[in-house]
Residue, then its C-alpha position, 0 to 999 in steps of 0.5 A: m493552402l494547408t495540407g490535412k496533416i499540417l492543418l491538424v498540427a496547426s489546430l493542435m498548436v492553437l488548442g494547446s496555447g491556453t487561449a480560446l479563439a473566436q472569429q467575429p465576422t466584420t461588416g462588409g464581408g471583409a477579413t475576420q477579426v480574431t479575439s482571444k479569451p485567457a483560459p482560467a488559471p488552474t485551481s490550487v489544492g493545498l492539503t494539510l499534513v493530516q489530510r495528506y497522510l490520510l489520503m495516502n493511507d486510503i490510496n495504499d489501502i485500496d491498492r493493497s486490497r487488490n490482493i485481498t478481495p479475490l480471496h472473498l474472506t467471510p466476516d468470521q475469517l476476517k476476525r480470525v485473521i485479524a486476531i492472528l496478525e495482532q498476536l504475531t505482530a506483538d510477539y514479533e515486535r517484542k522479540v525485535a525489541m529484546l534483540t535490539d536491547k541486547l545488542f546495543s545497550p552495551f554501547m550506552s556507556d560509551l556514546k557520550t564520550v564518542k559523540t563529544r569526540v566526533y562532534g568536535g572533529g575527531t574520528i570514531p574510535k576503531d574499537f567502537d566502530a568495529r563493535l558497532k559494525h558487528a552489532m549491526d550485522t548481527l541484528v540484520a542476520d538475526r532479524k532475517q531469521l525472525n522474519l522467516g519464522n514470523i512468515a512461517s507462523a503466519s502462513n500456518a495459522i492463516a492456512n487453518v482459516l482459509t479453504p483450499a480454494q482460497i489458498a490456491t487463489a493466494a498462491n496464484l496471486a503471488k505467482n502472477s504478480p509482476a512484483n514477484e517475477g524471477l523470485y521463484s522457478d517453474s518448479t516452485t510449489q503452491a505452498q511456497w507461493y502461498h508463503l510468499y503471498v502471506g509474507k508480502v500481502f499480510l506481513s509487509y504492510p504496516r496497516i494490514v490490521p486497520l485495513l482488514q478491520a475496515m473490510l470487516k466493518a464494511q461487510t458487517s454493515t452490508a449484511a445488516a442492511a440486507s437483513n433489514a431490507p423488506t422481502s418481496d412478501q413483506s412489500a406485497s403485504s404492506g401494499k394491500 
C-alpha cells in the first residue's frame, strides 16, 4: 500500500508525463483498463524581426515607466521635459560627433595601408597602434566629462519643471532602487540622488522621448474623453 507521500510523488509523475490517463471499468468487475491520450503539442509562435523589435520596445517601455509614473507628470510637464531632452540629446550627439571626428579623422590616410598589411597576415605598426590607443583613451575620458555635463544640464533644467515633491519622489526612487545599491553612502544628499535618477531614468534610455510622447498622448486622450463625457445634470436632462 502506498503511503501518502509516495502516492503524491507517484501522482505528480503521472501528471508530468504529458499524457491524460483514464480508467475504464470492465464488465464483470475485474481489473480496470487504462487508456492514454497524447497531450496536444505546444503551439509554435514565430515572430518577424519587426514584430520582435516592437515587442521588446513595448516591454522595455513598460519597465522604464515604473520609475516615471510615480512622478505623476502633468501634460504640460511632459511637454517641457520632452523639449529639454530633445535639445540636450541633439547637443550631446553633436559634441560627441565633433570629438570623434577630431580624434579619429587623422587615421584616415593610414587606414588603407594598415588594413592591407594586417589582412595579409602582417602586424599592426607599433606607432599606429600607440596613436590609436591614445585616441581611444582620450575619447573615453572626454566622453565621460560630456556625460557628467549632460546630466548636470538635464537635472537643472528638469528641476525647474518639477515640483519639490516630485524631485523628492525621484530622489527616493533612485535611493531605493536595488540597481543603485552601493553607489552612494548614508550621507548622500537628496540632490545627488535626484541627479542619479535623471541620469539613469531619462538620459540612459535611448527611447525616453518616444516613451514620454506616448505618455503625453495617453493623458491627452484620457482628458479629451473625460471632457466629452456627459455630466450627471446632462444625463438627467436627456432622460426627461
